[in-house]
Each structure stands twice: as C-alpha cells, then as structure tokens.
C-alpha positions in Angstrom: -0.2 -0.2 0.0 1.3 3.8 -1.1 0.6 6.9 1.1 -0.3 9.6 -1.2 -1.7 12.9 0.6 -3.4 14.6 -2.1 -7.2 15.6 -1.7 -7.4 15.7 -5.5 -7.8 11.9 -5.8 -10.6 11.9 -2.7 -13.2 10.6 -5.4 -10.9 7.7 -6.4 -11.5 4.3 -4.6 -9.1 5.3 -1.4 -9.3 4.2 2.2 -8.2 6.5 5.4 -5.1 5.3 7.9 -6.4 7.5 10.4 -3.9 10.2 10.5 -5.6 12.1 7.6 -3.0 10.5 4.7 -4.9 8.7 2.1 -3.8 5.1 1.3 -4.3 4.3 -2.2 -4.2 0.8 -3.6 -1.5 0.1 -5.5 -1.6 -3.4 -5.2 -4.7 -4.9 -7.3 -3.1 -5.7 -10.6 -0.8 -8.6 -8.2 -3.8 -9.8 -6.7 -5.4 -10.2 -9.9 -2.2 -12.0 -11.2 -2.5 -14.1 -8.3 -6.3 -14.8 -8.6 -6.0 -15.8 -12.2 -3.5 -18.6 -11.3 -5.8 -20.1 -8.4 -7.7 -23.5 -9.5 -11.5 -22.4 -10.1 -10.8 -19.3 -12.0 -8.6 -21.8 -14.3 -11.6 -23.9 -14.5 -14.5 -21.3 -15.0 -14.5 -18.9 -18.0 -16.5 -16.7 -16.5 -14.7 -15.9 -13.3 -11.7 -15.4 -15.6 -13.6 -12.8 -17.6 -14.1 -10.6 -14.2 -10.9 -10.6 -13.3 -9.5 -9.6 -16.1 -12.6 -6.8 -16.3 -11.1 -5.7 -13.2 -7.6 -5.8 -14.3 -8.5 -3.1 -16.8 -10.4 -1.2 -14.8 -7.8 -0.4 -12.8 -5.5 0.2 -15.4 -8.3 2.6 -16.6 -8.2 3.9 -12.8 -4.7 4.9 -12.8 -5.0 6.6 -16.0 -7.9 8.4 -15.1 -5.3 9.4 -11.9 -2.2 10.2 -14.0 -4.4 12.4 -16.5 -5.1 14.3 -13.3 -1.6 14.7 -12.0 0.4 15.4 -15.2 -1.8 16.8 -17.7 -4.0 19.7 -16.7 -7.5 19.6 -17.8 -8.5 22.8 -19.9 -12.0 22.9 -18.7 -14.6 21.8 -16.1 -16.3 20.0 -19.5 -13.7 18.1 -20.0 -13.0 16.7 -16.9 -16.4 15.8 -16.3 -16.3 13.8 -19.9 -12.8 11.6 -18.5 -14.9 11.4 -15.3 -18.3 9.8 -16.9 -16.3 7.3 -18.7 -14.4 6.6 -15.6 -17.9 5.5 -13.8 -19.2 4.1 -16.7 -16.6 1.2 -16.6 -17.1 1.3 -12.8 -20.5 0.0 -13.5 -20.0 -2.3 -16.1 -17.4 -4.2 -13.9 -20.1 -4.3 -11.3 -22.3 -5.5 -13.4 -20.3 -8.1 -14.6 -19.4 -9.4 -11.2 -23.0 -9.6 -10.7 -23.7 -11.6 -13.9 -21.1 -14.6 -12.4 -22.6 -14.7 -9.3 -25.8 -15.3 -10.8 -24.8 -17.6 -13.7 -23.3 -21.1 -13.1 -19.9 -21.8 -13.8 -20.2 -25.5 -15.1 -23.1 -27.6 -16.3 -23.2 -31.4 -15.5 -24.3 -31.7 -19.2 -20.9 -31.5 -19.6 -20.0 -34.3 -17.3 -22.2 -36.9 -17.0 -22.3 -40.2 -19.0 -25.5 -41.4 -20.8 -27.6 -39.0 -20.8 -31.2 -39.7 -21.6 -30.6 -43.5 -20.7 -34.2 -43.9 -19.4 -35.7 -43.0 -23.0 -33.1 -44.1 -25.3 -34.6 -46.8 -28.0 -31.9 -50.1 -27.6 -33.6 -52.0 -29.6 -31.0 -52.4 -32.2 -28.3 -52.6 -29.8 -28.7 -56.8 -29.8 -26.5 -59.3 -30.8 -22.8 -60.4 -29.1 -19.7 -59.0 -31.0 -17.2 -60.9 -32.2 -13.6 -59.8 -33.1 -12.3 -60.9 -36.8 -9.1 -61.9 -37.6 -7.2 -59.4 -39.7 -3.5 -58.8 -41.0 -1.0 -58.6 -39.3 -2.5 -60.0 -35.9 -0.7 -62.6 -34.1 -2.3 -66.1 -33.1 -1.5 -68.9 -30.6 -2.6 -71.8 -31.6 -2.8 -75.4 -29.7 -4.6 -78.8 -31.0 -4.6 -81.2 -28.3 -5.7 -85.1 -29.1 -5.8 -87.9 -26.6 -2.4 -89.0 -28.2 -0.4 -86.5 -27.3 2.4 -87.8 -29.8 -0.4 -87.5 -32.6 -0.7 -83.6 -32.0 2.9 -82.7 -31.5 3.5 -81.9 -35.5 1.0 -79.5 -35.0 2.0 -77.4 -32.0 5.2 -75.8 -32.3 7.1 -74.4 -29.1 9.5 -72.4 -28.2 12.2 -73.4 -25.3 13.7 -70.8 -23.1 16.3 -71.4 -20.3 16.4 -69.5 -17.3 18.6 -69.5 -13.9 17.4 -69.5 -10.2 18.5 -67.7 -7.8 19.5 -70.9 -6.0 21.8 -71.5 -9.1 19.1 -74.4 -10.7 18.5 -74.2 -14.4 14.5 -74.5 -15.3 13.6 -74.1 -19.0 9.9 -72.5 -19.9 8.0 -74.0 -23.2 5.6 -71.4 -24.9 3.8 -71.9 -28.1 4.8 -70.2 -31.1 2.9 -67.5 -32.5 1.6 -66.9 -35.8 1.9 -64.0 -37.9 -1.1 -63.5 -40.1 0.5 -61.6 -43.5 -0.8 -59.3 -45.5 -2.9 -61.8 -47.7 -4.8 -63.2 -44.6 -2.5 -66.1 -44.3 -0.7 -67.9 -41.6 2.1 -70.8 -42.3 0.7 -73.9 -40.4 3.0 -76.7 -39.2 2.4 -79.6 -41.9 -1.2 -78.1 -43.3 1.1 -75.0 -45.0 -0.8 -71.7 -45.9 -4.4 -71.5 -43.8 -6.6 -68.6 -45.1 -8.0 -66.9 -41.4 -8.8 -63.3 -42.5 -12.3 -62.6 -41.6 -12.7 -65.1 -39.4 -14.0 -65.1 -35.7 -11.9 -67.0 -33.3 -14.5 -69.9 -33.0 -14.9 -70.0 -37.0 -10.9 -70.2 -37.0 -11.1 -73.4 -34.6 -13.4 -75.1 -36.7 -11.4 -74.6 -40.1 -7.7 -75.5 -38.7 -9.8 -78.8 -36.5 -11.3 -79.9 -39.8 -7.6 -79.1 -41.8 -6.1 -81.2 -39.2 -8.3 -84.3 -39.2 -6.6 -86.1 -42.2 -3.8 -86.5 -40.3 -5.1 -88.2 -37.3 -6.2 -91.7 -36.8 -10.1 -92.4 -37.1 -10.8 -92.2 -33.6 -9.0 -89.2 -32.6 -11.1 -85.5 -32.0 -8.8 -83.1 -31.4 -9.3 -79.9 -29.8 -8.0 -76.7 -31.2 -7.7 -73.7 -29.3 -7.0 -70.3 -31.1 -6.0 -66.9 -29.0 -5.2 -63.4 -30.6 -2.2 -62.2 -28.3 -1.8 -58.9 -30.2 -5.2 -57.7 -29.5 -4.8 -53.8 -28.0 -6.0 -50.3 -27.9 -4.0 -47.1 -27.7 -5.6 -44.7 -25.8 -4.1 -40.9 -25.8 -5.2 -37.3 -25.1 -7.2 -36.5 -21.7 -6.8 -40.2 -20.5 -2.9 -40.3 -20.4 -1.2 -42.4 -22.6 -1.6 -46.2 -22.6 -1.8 -48.9 -24.6 -4.5 -51.4 -23.4 -4.1 -55.1 -23.9 -7.3 -56.9 -24.4 -7.3 -60.6 -23.3 -10.9 -61.1 -23.6 -10.9 -60.5 -27.4 -14.0 -58.4 -26.8 -14.3 -54.6 -25.5 -16.2 -51.6 -25.2 -15.1 -48.4 -25.6 -16.3 -47.7 -22.1 -14.4 -50.8 -21.0 -11.3 -48.8 -22.6 -11.7 -45.8 -21.2 -12.3 -47.4 -17.5 -9.0 -49.3 -18.2 -7.2 -46.0 -18.6 -8.5 -44.4 -15.4 -11.2 -42.5 -17.0 -11.8 -39.1 -18.5 -10.2 -36.5 -16.5 -12.6 -33.2 -15.7 -10.7 -31.8 -19.0 -11.8 -34.3 -21.4 -14.4 -34.1 -23.5 -17.4 -36.3 -23.5 -19.2 -35.2 -26.5 -16.3 -35.6 -29.3 -13.7 -38.4 -28.5 -12.3 -39.4 -31.9 -11.8 -43.0 -33.0 -9.4 -44.1 -35.2 -9.8 -47.0 -37.3 -7.7 -49.2 -39.9 -9.6 -51.9 -42.0 -8.2 -55.2 -43.0 -7.0 -53.4 -46.4 -5.1 -50.5 -44.2 -7.2 -48.1 -44.7 -7.7 -45.3 -42.0 -11.3 -43.6 -40.9 -12.1 -41.3 -38.4 -15.4 -41.4 -36.4 -16.7 -39.1 -33.5 -18.3 -40.8 -30.5 -20.1 -38.7 -27.7 -20.3 -40.5 -24.2 -22.8 -38.1 -22.5 -25.4 -39.4 -24.9 -27.0 -42.8 -24.3 -27.4 -43.4 -27.9 -24.0 -44.3 -27.7 -24.8 -47.9 -26.7 -26.7 -48.4 -30.4 -23.5 -46.9 -32.0 -22.0 -49.5 -34.8 -18.5 -48.4 -33.0 -19.2 -49.1 -29.0 -17.4 -52.3 -29.8 -13.8 -51.2 -30.4 -11.6 -53.4 -32.6 -7.9 -54.3 -32.7 -5.4 -51.6 -33.3 -8.0 -49.0 -32.3 -6.8 -45.5 -31.5 -8.8 -43.3 -29.0 -8.4 -39.7 -28.5 -9.8 -37.5 -26.1 -9.5 -34.1 -26.8 -9.4 -31.2 -24.2 -12.5 -29.2 -23.2 -12.4 -25.1 -23.2 -11.5 -25.0 -19.4 -7.9 -26.6 -20.2 -7.7 -24.5 -23.3 -8.3 -21.5 -21.2 -6.2 -22.3 -18.3 -3.1 -22.9 -20.8 -3.7 -19.4 -22.2 -3.5 -17.9 -19.0 -0.5 -19.7 -18.3 0.8 -18.9 -21.1 -0.1 -15.0 -20.8 1.6 -15.0 -17.3 4.4 -13.2 -18.1 2.6 -10.2 -19.5 0.5 -10.0 -16.8 3.2 -9.4 -14.6 5.0 -7.5 -16.4 2.1 -4.8 -16.7 1.5 -5.2 -13.3 5.1 -4.2 -12.0 4.7 -1.1 -14.6 1.8 0.4 -13.1 2.5 -0.5 -9.5 6.2 1.3 -10.1 4.1 4.2 -11.9 2.1 4.7 -9.0 5.1 4.6 -6.9 6.7 7.4 -8.5 3.2 9.8 -8.9 3.4 9.2 -4.9 7.0 10.0 -4.6 6.4 13.4 -6.8 3.2 14.2 -5.0 
C-alpha cells in the first residue's frame, strides 16, 4: 500500500489510515495476477472474464489518476467527460460481477455419461460381438489330442532356459505365435498356408480342426484353441497415454476408458475421436459422444484391434493454458503500473 497525501484523488477508491493521509490501493494488479492462477478461476471462463475486467478497470483507473496529476485539464467539461467514462466502466465491472454470481460456471451436461438413458431405444443394440482376424494379427494355436504324440507335429513351441537364484536351471516352453500376413494367411505346420482373415476365433478353430483331421487316426477328435495375442487399444489425450491389452478379445469404448482410468475433468465427453484401420490398411475417423445414452446403439461401441482413441481437452483446459502463457505479460504490466504509482506518490 502506498500513501498519497493529495486531496485531489478523494473521488478515487481510497481508504483513510487514521492520520489524515489517504491510502491508495497500489496492488490490485498483483492480486488479479494471483487470482488468475487459482484453480477455480482456471476452471471457470466467467470468473476469468471478471478478473480480467477488474484488471483493465484498474488500468483505466490509474490512467485517470495520472491524467489528474500530469495533464492539467483545460475545462470542467473535459474533466466531467473523463469522469463519466470512468463511472461507466465502474458500473460495467459491477454488472459483470453480478452476472457471474447469478450464472453457473459449470454444467453437469458436460460431465455426466449416458444422458437420456431412461428414454433411449435400445432395440437395435442386441447381438454378441466377436472380433475378426485381420492382417498383422498374431495368433497362438494349440492342438490337443488323446494321443499327445499325434498332435505334436501341429504344436510349434519355443523353449527358454533361465537360471534361478539358487543356481538351478529351468526351462520354459511357450507356443509359437503365427503372424497373419497381408493376404490374410498363416503358415501352419504340416498343413501349410491357411486363410484366416475375416474369421472369428471360433470359425478359425473349426477350420483348423477340419484341416488336421486327415492327419490323425479316425478315432481322434482333436481340440483346437486359438487366441489373439496382439489385440490392443491405444488411448491418448485426456486419459493419459496407454496401450491397453485386450485379453477377452472384446472391448467396448466404456471398458477402454475405464481401463485407462476414466476421463479427466478436462476431457470432452461429447467429441471422442476414434481412428480405425480396416483389413486393407485404410484409415477412418469417427466421433463418439458418451454423454448421450445413444452411444449404446453406435456401430463403434465395440472396439477392434489396433483402434486409437483420442480424448481432446475441453475449453476450460484451453483457457487455463492460455492464462499460463499470458502470465509473463500480466506480471510485466503489474510491475510497470505499480512502479508508475510509486513514482506518482513520490512526486506528489
């Protein structure tokens, strides 16, 4: 706080220190600068708007004060004109404060999921989802028969040796993975190339079972197990960056978001971007709105392997970033105005 002993500034916002001196408020700019860094203001556009109005209000206030000290007014009419503008701006700042008090800074519509769930028609949402094999998928295939020697030719395994902490050597056996090539084929032992593109896991198992039967005794009824080992979903944006493995070979957009830890408060629920690649390598983009219960009817509710989900930031985070970028300028203006006020006080 700076003391100014002039009676010519009685019409400006002042306080009396009890000794006949007028205390002029020289720190509003620093206060505005601090307020803009507070979390509630960074989350609310209208509060930011009011603080900035107050900031510029004080700039004009100091302009009127400097004009009083350094620019002698030529006439009372000119003085009244300046003060009329000053009072108009003061009223505008007060009006803005009233608007913010009466208005809500946030809306649950921007956060709540599945709005309208009680009225949405879900008749077309039936049907169980099965992922289909695509080029570049990796499969593990296990064939089992009553005679282990009969199925050994179909089960390629990889052996790994490791040393325990007690100096004992152990061996681990894992099944060989099969990479689906660009033509949708795998090279299976004994049989050769098998076309698996577009098949579900169950359909692939049935096809391999039919192909291995001729190589087995008539009484054998082989069991075939196929698993997709490369099924994953990529999450980026306001969920954090995560690569989510899908073990059940089925995942919905809701399950993916839950696995990523859900959206932050700064993530847009109504404009989630899904990037998908089909079996020819062609990419497509789709927009999803999980704030609307009709997402349950979306053909993109179930995700496919290698889908990419991007959650973009909402306007609150964008405004918060803009405030951070403007912090230097706000600090500079605050310092200049405070220094100017000090000079005026000393000269007076």
